[in-house]
C-alpha positions as CSV (number, residue, x, y, z in Angstrom):
1,M,-70.5,-0.2,-85.5
2,L,-69.6,-3.8,-85.6
3,V,-66.8,-3.4,-83.1
4,S,-68.9,-1.4,-80.7
5,S,-71.8,-3.9,-80.9
6,A,-69.4,-6.8,-80.3
7,A,-68.0,-5.1,-77.3
8,M,-71.5,-4.4,-76.0
9,S,-72.7,-8.0,-76.4
10,A,-69.5,-9.2,-74.6
11,Q,-70.4,-7.0,-71.7
12,Q,-73.9,-8.3,-71.6
13,E,-72.9,-12.0,-71.3
14,G,-73.9,-13.4,-68.0
15,P,-76.8,-12.5,-65.6
16,K,-77.5,-9.0,-64.3
17,A,-78.5,-10.4,-60.9
18,E,-78.0,-13.7,-58.9
19,V,-79.7,-14.9,-55.8
20,F,-78.2,-17.7,-53.7
21,A,-79.8,-19.6,-50.8
22,G,-78.3,-22.6,-49.1
23,Y,-76.8,-24.5,-46.1
24,S,-73.8,-23.1,-44.3
25,Y,-71.4,-24.7,-41.8
26,V,-69.1,-22.5,-39.7
27,R,-66.1,-23.7,-37.7
28,M,-65.7,-21.0,-35.0
29,N,-62.3,-20.7,-33.4
30,A,-62.7,-18.5,-30.4
31,S,-59.6,-17.4,-28.6
32,G,-59.1,-19.1,-25.2
33,S,-61.8,-21.7,-25.7
34,P,-62.2,-24.8,-27.8
35,G,-63.4,-24.4,-31.4
36,F,-66.9,-25.3,-32.1
37,D,-69.3,-26.1,-35.0
38,M,-72.2,-24.0,-36.1
39,N,-74.9,-25.0,-38.6
40,G,-77.3,-22.7,-40.4
41,G,-78.0,-21.0,-43.7
42,S,-77.0,-18.1,-45.8
43,A,-78.5,-16.1,-48.6
44,S,-76.9,-13.6,-50.9
45,F,-77.9,-11.2,-53.7
46,S,-75.4,-10.2,-56.4
47,F,-75.9,-7.3,-58.8
48,N,-73.6,-7.7,-61.8
49,P,-73.0,-4.5,-63.8
50,M,-70.4,-6.5,-65.8
51,S,-70.2,-10.2,-66.6
52,S,-67.1,-10.7,-64.5
53,F,-67.8,-8.1,-61.7
54,G,-70.6,-8.0,-59.1
55,L,-71.6,-6.3,-55.9
56,V,-72.8,-8.8,-53.2
57,G,-75.0,-8.6,-50.1
58,D,-74.7,-11.7,-48.0
59,F,-76.8,-12.6,-44.9
60,G,-76.4,-15.7,-42.7
61,G,-77.7,-17.2,-39.5
62,Y,-75.9,-20.0,-37.6
63,D,-76.9,-21.9,-34.4
64,V,-74.2,-22.3,-31.8
65,G,-75.5,-25.5,-30.2
66,R,-72.6,-26.8,-28.0
67,I,-69.2,-25.4,-26.9
68,G,-66.8,-27.8,-25.3
69,G,-69.6,-30.2,-24.4
70,V,-71.8,-27.6,-22.8
71,S,-75.2,-26.8,-24.4
72,V,-75.4,-23.2,-25.4
73,D,-78.5,-21.3,-26.5
74,G,-76.9,-19.0,-29.0
75,V,-77.1,-17.7,-32.5
76,V,-74.7,-15.7,-34.8
77,Y,-76.1,-13.6,-37.6
78,S,-73.8,-12.1,-40.3
79,Y,-74.4,-9.2,-42.7
80,L,-71.7,-8.6,-45.3
81,F,-71.2,-6.6,-48.4
82,G,-68.5,-6.3,-51.1
83,P,-67.2,-7.1,-54.6
84,K,-67.2,-10.4,-56.4
85,L,-65.1,-11.4,-59.5
86,A,-66.5,-14.2,-61.6
87,H,-65.2,-16.4,-64.4
88,R,-68.0,-17.8,-66.5
89,S,-67.0,-20.7,-68.7
90,R,-67.5,-20.4,-72.5
91,S,-69.8,-23.3,-72.5
92,G,-71.9,-21.8,-69.7
93,R,-71.6,-25.0,-67.6
94,F,-69.8,-23.5,-64.6
95,T,-69.0,-20.2,-62.9
96,A,-66.0,-19.8,-60.6
97,F,-65.9,-16.8,-58.3
98,A,-63.9,-15.0,-55.7
99,Q,-65.2,-12.4,-53.3
100,A,-64.2,-10.2,-50.3
101,L,-67.1,-9.1,-48.1
102,F,-67.1,-6.7,-45.1
103,G,-69.7,-5.9,-42.6
104,G,-70.8,-7.2,-39.2
105,A,-72.0,-10.0,-37.1
106,Y,-74.4,-10.2,-34.2
107,A,-74.1,-12.9,-31.6
108,T,-76.3,-13.9,-28.7
109,E,-75.2,-16.5,-26.2
110,G,-76.9,-18.0,-23.2
111,A,-75.2,-20.5,-20.8
112,F,-75.2,-21.2,-17.1
113,G,-78.1,-18.8,-16.6
114,Q,-76.2,-15.9,-18.2
115,S,-77.1,-14.1,-21.4
116,M,-74.8,-12.0,-23.6
117,S,-75.0,-10.3,-27.0
118,E,-72.7,-8.2,-29.1
119,N,-72.4,-6.6,-32.5
120,A,-68.9,-7.0,-34.1
121,F,-66.9,-6.4,-37.2
122,A,-66.8,-9.3,-39.6
123,M,-65.3,-10.1,-43.0
124,T,-64.9,-13.0,-45.4
125,V,-62.4,-13.7,-48.2
126,G,-62.9,-16.8,-50.4
127,G,-64.6,-18.2,-53.4
128,G,-66.6,-21.0,-54.9
129,L,-67.9,-22.9,-57.9
130,D,-71.4,-23.0,-59.4
131,L,-72.5,-25.7,-61.8
132,N,-75.1,-24.3,-64.1
133,A,-78.1,-26.6,-64.9
134,T,-79.6,-23.9,-67.1
135,S,-78.9,-20.3,-67.9
136,H,-81.2,-19.3,-64.9
137,I,-80.6,-22.1,-62.3
138,G,-77.3,-23.4,-60.9
139,V,-76.0,-25.4,-58.0
140,R,-73.4,-23.9,-55.8
141,V,-71.3,-26.9,-55.2
142,I,-68.9,-25.2,-52.8
143,Q,-68.3,-21.8,-51.3
144,A,-65.3,-21.8,-49.0
145,E,-64.3,-18.7,-47.1
146,Y,-62.1,-17.4,-44.3
147,L,-64.5,-15.7,-41.9
148,M,-63.0,-13.3,-39.4
149,T,-65.1,-11.9,-36.5
150,Q,-64.1,-9.7,-33.6
151,F,-66.4,-10.6,-30.7
152,F,-65.7,-9.5,-27.1
153,S,-62.5,-7.6,-28.0
154,Q,-60.9,-10.7,-29.5
155,T,-60.4,-11.8,-33.1
156,Q,-61.8,-15.2,-34.2
157,N,-60.3,-16.9,-37.2
158,N,-63.1,-19.1,-38.6
159,A,-64.0,-21.1,-41.7
160,R,-67.4,-21.0,-43.5
161,F,-68.5,-23.5,-46.1
162,S,-71.8,-23.2,-48.0
163,A,-73.7,-25.0,-50.7
164,G,-77.1,-24.5,-52.3
165,V,-79.1,-23.1,-55.2
166,V,-78.4,-20.1,-57.4
167,F,-81.1,-18.3,-59.4
168,R,-79.9,-16.0,-62.2
169,F,-81.9,-13.1,-63.9
């Protein structure tokens, strides 16, 4: 009984769920055009059936702004899902994680009196570091990811960086 209760308590370390909300910066590298910056936000929910393994749903929205000096009225939304592996320090002061998320992105763009929109495949691979203020609240210091999208029959190799607040339950 002692062995099984020790194993059960080890599996119950860590939160059952986490909610993240924060700022996101995306460097979009579109084929055949200059790269451009997008600013916005992202939010994610992670259900953690085990201390070191979670299932993530991630949603983001980013404003296009300017492309090559031209003002563009555009927005990109992402909706991604997948697994997350986490390493929680023994002291509980930090959590490092890696994740691979798959799903889609939706873009709208308006420039020169033209308007276009498209849904596309998207994926991210990366990780981050949370500093835990308490057992229920943390600060996501950095989340850095490769973000691949496939808009207009071309692949874009992008980078996404996020930071914000994490709530644990």
